[in-house]
C-alpha positions in Angstrom: -93.6 -96.1 54.3 -91.4 -93.2 53.4 -92.5 -90.0 55.1 -92.4 -86.5 53.6 -91.0 -85.2 56.9 -89.0 -87.8 58.8 -88.9 -86.8 62.4 -85.5 -88.3 63.4 -83.8 -86.2 60.6 -85.8 -83.1 61.7 -84.9 -83.6 65.4 -81.2 -83.7 64.6 -81.3 -80.6 62.5 -83.2 -78.8 65.2 -80.4 -79.6 67.6 -77.7 -78.5 65.1 -76.6 -82.0 63.9 -76.4 -81.3 60.2 -74.3 -84.3 59.1 -73.6 -87.8 60.3 -72.9 -91.4 59.4 -75.3 -94.1 60.4 -73.0 -97.0 61.1 -75.5 -99.8 60.7 -79.0 -99.4 59.6 -81.9 -101.8 60.2 -83.4 -101.0 56.8 -82.4 -99.5 53.5 -85.1 -96.7 53.9 -82.2 -94.5 54.9 -81.0 -94.3 51.3 -84.4 -93.0 50.1 -84.4 -90.3 52.8 -80.8 -89.4 51.9 -81.9 -89.0 48.2 -84.9 -86.8 49.3 -82.6 -84.5 51.4 -80.1 -84.2 48.6 -82.9 -83.4 46.1 -84.3 -80.7 48.4 -87.6 -82.5 48.8 -87.4 -82.6 52.6 -85.5 -80.9 55.5 -83.0 -83.2 57.1 -79.5 -83.9 58.2 -76.9 -85.1 55.7 -77.3 -88.7 56.6 -74.6 -90.9 55.1 -74.9 -94.6 55.9 -73.0 -97.8 55.8 -76.2 -99.7 54.9 -76.9 -103.0 56.7 -74.0 -104.4 58.6 -71.7 -107.1 57.3 -71.9 -110.0 59.7 -70.7 -113.7 59.6 -73.9 -114.6 57.7 -72.6 -112.6 54.7 -70.5 -115.8 54.3 -67.2 -114.2 53.3 -64.7 -117.0 52.8 -62.0 -115.3 50.8 -60.6 -111.9 49.8 -62.4 -112.4 46.5 -65.8 -112.8 48.3 -65.0 -109.7 50.3 -64.3 -107.7 47.2 -67.6 -108.7 45.7 -69.4 -107.6 48.8 -67.6 -104.3 49.0 -68.3 -103.5 45.3 -72.1 -104.2 45.8 -72.2 -101.8 48.8 -70.2 -99.1 47.0 -72.1 -99.3 43.6 -75.6 -100.0 44.8 -75.8 -98.2 48.1 -73.5 -95.4 47.0 -71.6 -95.5 50.2 -68.0 -95.1 51.0 -68.3 -96.8 54.4 -69.3 -100.2 55.6 -69.8 -101.7 59.1 -68.1 -105.1 59.4 -68.9 -106.6 62.8 -68.3 -110.2 64.0 -67.6 -111.3 60.5 -65.5 -114.3 61.4 -62.0 -115.0 62.6 -59.0 -112.6 62.2 -58.2 -113.9 58.8 -61.7 -113.0 57.6 -61.4 -109.6 59.1 -58.1 -109.0 57.4 -59.6 -110.0 54.1 -62.4 -107.5 54.5 -59.8 -104.7 55.3 -57.7 -105.7 52.2 -60.8 -105.8 50.0 -62.0 -102.5 51.3 -58.7 -100.8 50.5 -58.8 -102.3 47.0 -62.3 -101.1 46.3 -61.9 -97.7 48.0 -64.4 -98.0 50.9 -63.8 -97.3 54.6 -64.5 -100.3 57.0 -65.6 -99.5 60.5 -66.3 -102.0 63.2 -66.7 -102.4 67.0 -65.0 -104.5 69.7 -68.0 -106.0 71.4 -66.6 -105.6 74.9 -63.4 -107.4 73.9 -60.2 -105.4 74.2 -58.1 -107.9 72.3 -60.5 -107.5 69.4 -60.3 -103.7 69.6 -56.5 -104.0 69.4 -56.5 -106.3 66.4 -58.8 -103.8 64.6 -56.2 -101.1 65.1 -53.3 -103.4 63.9 -55.2 -104.8 60.9 -56.1 -101.4 59.4 -59.8 -100.8 60.1 -60.7 -97.2 59.5 -62.9 -96.9 62.5 -63.8 -98.5 65.8 -67.2 -97.7 67.3 -67.9 -98.0 71.0 -65.3 -97.6 73.8 -62.5 -99.9 74.6 -63.9 -101.5 77.8 -60.7 -101.3 79.9 -59.7 -98.1 81.6 -57.4 -96.3 81.9 -55.6 -96.8 78.6 -51.9 -96.5 79.0 -49.4 -95.0 76.6 -48.9 -98.1 74.6 -52.5 -98.3 73.6 -52.8 -94.5 73.2 -49.9 -94.6 70.7 -51.2 -97.7 68.9 -54.5 -96.0 68.3 -52.9 -92.7 67.3 -50.2 -94.2 65.0 -52.5 -96.7 63.2 -54.8 -93.8 62.4 -58.0 -95.6 63.4 -61.0 -93.4 64.2 -62.1 -94.0 67.8 -65.7 -93.1 68.6 -66.4 -94.1 72.3 -70.2 -93.8 72.2 -70.5 -93.0 75.9 -74.3 -93.0 75.8 -74.1 -96.8 75.7 -70.9 -97.2 77.8 -69.1 -100.5 77.7 -67.8 -101.4 81.2 -70.3 -99.2 83.1 -73.8 -98.0 83.3 -75.1 -96.5 80.0 -74.3 -92.8 80.1 -77.7 -91.9 78.8 -79.2 -92.9 82.1 -77.3 -90.0 83.8 -79.3 -87.5 81.7 -82.6 -89.3 82.0 -82.4 -89.2 85.8 -80.6 -85.8 86.2 -82.6 -83.8 83.7 -86.1 -83.8 82.4 -86.2 -84.5 78.6 -89.7 -85.9 79.0 -91.2 -82.5 79.5 -88.9 -80.6 77.2 -90.9 -78.5 74.7 -88.5 -78.8 71.9 -88.0 -82.5 72.4 -91.8 -83.0 72.2 -92.1 -80.8 69.2 -89.9 -83.0 67.1 -90.3 -86.5 68.7 -93.5 -88.6 69.0 -94.6 -88.6 72.6 -94.9 -92.4 72.8 -91.2 -92.5 71.9 -90.4 -89.9 74.5 -92.3 -91.9 77.1 -90.6 -95.2 76.1 -87.2 -93.7 76.4 -87.5 -91.6 79.5 -90.1 -93.1 81.9 -88.3 -96.3 82.8 -84.6 -95.2 83.0 -82.3 -97.0 85.4 -80.9 -94.9 88.3 -77.3 -95.2 89.4 -75.2 -93.3 91.9 -72.9 -90.8 90.2 -69.7 -92.5 91.2 -70.9 -95.7 89.4 -70.7 -94.1 86.0 -67.6 -94.8 84.0 -68.0 -92.3 81.1 -65.7 -89.6 82.5 -62.8 -92.0 82.9 -63.4 -93.5 79.4 -63.6 -90.0 78.0 -60.3 -89.1 79.6 -58.6 -92.1 77.9 -60.2 -91.0 74.6 -58.7 -87.5 75.0 -55.3 -89.1 75.7 -55.6 -90.7 72.3 -56.5 -87.3 70.7 -53.6 -85.6 72.4 -51.3 -88.3 71.1 -52.3 -87.4 67.6 -55.2 -89.8 67.1 -58.7 -89.1 65.8 -61.6 -89.3 68.3 -65.2 -88.8 67.2 -68.6 -88.2 68.7 -71.5 -90.6 68.0 -74.8 -90.7 69.8 -75.9 -94.2 68.6 -79.4 -93.0 67.7 -80.4 -93.3 71.4 -82.3 -90.0 71.6 -82.4 -88.1 68.4 -80.8 -84.6 68.4 -80.4 -83.8 72.0 -78.4 -86.9 72.8 -75.5 -85.7 70.5 -75.1 -82.9 73.0 -75.2 -85.3 75.9 -72.4 -87.3 74.2 -70.3 -84.1 73.8 -70.8 -83.2 77.4 -69.7 -86.6 78.6 -66.6 -86.5 76.4 -65.9 -83.1 77.9 -66.8 -84.1 81.5 -63.2 -84.8 82.6 -59.9 -83.3 81.6 -60.8 -82.4 78.0 -61.0 -78.7 77.2 -64.1 -77.5 75.4 -62.2 -77.0 72.2 -60.9 -80.6 72.3 -64.4 -81.8 72.6 -65.6 -79.5 69.8 -62.8 -80.7 67.6 -63.9 -84.3 68.1 -67.5 -83.3 67.3 -66.6 -81.4 64.1 -63.5 -81.8 61.9 -62.2 -85.0 63.5 -65.5 -86.6 63.2 -65.7 -85.6 59.5 -62.2 -87.0 58.9 -63.1 -90.3 60.6 -66.0 -90.9 58.2 -64.1 -89.7 55.1 -66.0 -86.5 54.5 -63.5 -83.9 55.8 -63.5 -82.2 52.4 -67.2 -81.5 52.6 -68.1 -80.8 56.3 -66.5 -80.4 59.7 -65.2 -76.8 59.4 -66.2 -73.5 57.8 -64.1 -73.3 54.6 -64.7 -72.3 50.9 -66.0 -75.3 49.0 -67.6 -77.0 51.9 -71.4 -77.3 52.5 -72.9 -74.1 54.0 -73.8 -75.6 57.4 -73.7 -73.5 60.5 -75.0 -73.6 64.1 -75.5 -70.1 65.5 -75.4 -70.2 69.3 -76.6 -67.7 71.9 -73.7 -68.3 74.2 -70.1 -69.5 74.0 -69.4 -73.3 74.4 -65.8 -72.5 75.1 -66.9 -71.0 78.4 -69.3 -73.8 79.2 -69.6 -76.8 77.0 -73.3 -77.1 77.8 -73.9 -73.9 75.8 -73.8 -76.2 72.7 -77.5 -76.7 73.2 -78.2 -73.0 73.6 -79.0 -72.7 69.8 -80.2 -69.5 68.1 -80.5 -70.7 64.5 -79.3 -73.6 62.3 -78.2 -73.4 58.7 -78.1 -76.4 56.4 -77.0 -76.1 52.8 -77.2 -72.3 53.0 -80.8 -72.3 54.2 -81.4 -70.7 57.6 -83.9 -72.3 60.0 -85.5 -71.4 63.3 -84.3 -74.2 65.5 -87.4 -74.4 67.6 -89.8 -74.9 64.6 -87.6 -75.5 61.6 -89.5 -72.9 59.7 -87.2 -71.6 57.0 -86.3 -68.0 57.5 -83.8 -67.3 54.6 -83.6 -67.2 51.7 -87.2 -68.2 51.7 -89.9 -67.8 54.3 -91.4 -71.2 54.5 -93.1 -72.9 57.5 -92.5 -76.6 58.3 -95.8 -78.5 57.9 -97.3 -79.9 61.1 -96.0 -83.4 61.9 -98.4 -86.3 62.3 -97.8 -86.7 66.0 -97.9 -83.0 67.1 -101.5 -83.1 68.3 -101.0 -86.2 70.4 -98.4 -85.0 72.9 -98.8 -83.8 76.4 -101.2 -80.9 77.0 
């Protein structure tokens, strides 16, 4: 059932996430929600999507097969991105890349904890690689390979490969379960399920800072590094992902660059979002304090603007140009008292 007010979209906007690419949906409902946002029928992030992932069961056996698949995605899902993951041997992967280039669609993928697979993705011309390369540190040869091939590298530290999931650090070192804003925009049974049974690890067991440092090495070499929160915990988790990327040697500005203009470039929408320029969408996050002084100030939000409409971030009541309250959500009378 399509909801008039879809809480995952609302939660992201409330935390200042105004655009993003869902790099593999479990259903095609996302396209209906995307249409509703674009038509102004609901408040939501600008949610571009790859649609369902392309796997080996898509049965691509030639470049011609791959072209047909790419055309169906581009024409019927209206997407410029696809997620091709475990689609077959290297020849099949190369056929997908060739077909994507011919059709004009950007193929992203992931390495599945296999560094050799990650490296062939770079060499063969994939536009993006989701999830971190599991070997750390990355030396200059890999840094340069990632930078010079132009692949977009989104390490997705919340679900760290090669170490404990980064999200557990925040579940056990902060208290999102009782956060008023979290509970206002997220059903409480979802909050319970995500926060009450988190795994605990000693701080030195986490690998996300070392992985982040290798990602920043790629950025400093001229490569594109993005921020992606994997849908783990809508809205707030995007900030966790930024804070993990900035937890080592990255400067706050390097982290913010990954979260804005570089992320927009990686998904092919740098002409529309990612920076404040004439001709781009009127999206703004107004903060109470400077994230250049402390990166955690990214969550100290004062107001959020999407498409030129200004919202109170705590309620998503529209304040300008109209004064319009967000209707109550179906779960808001079922949370903690």
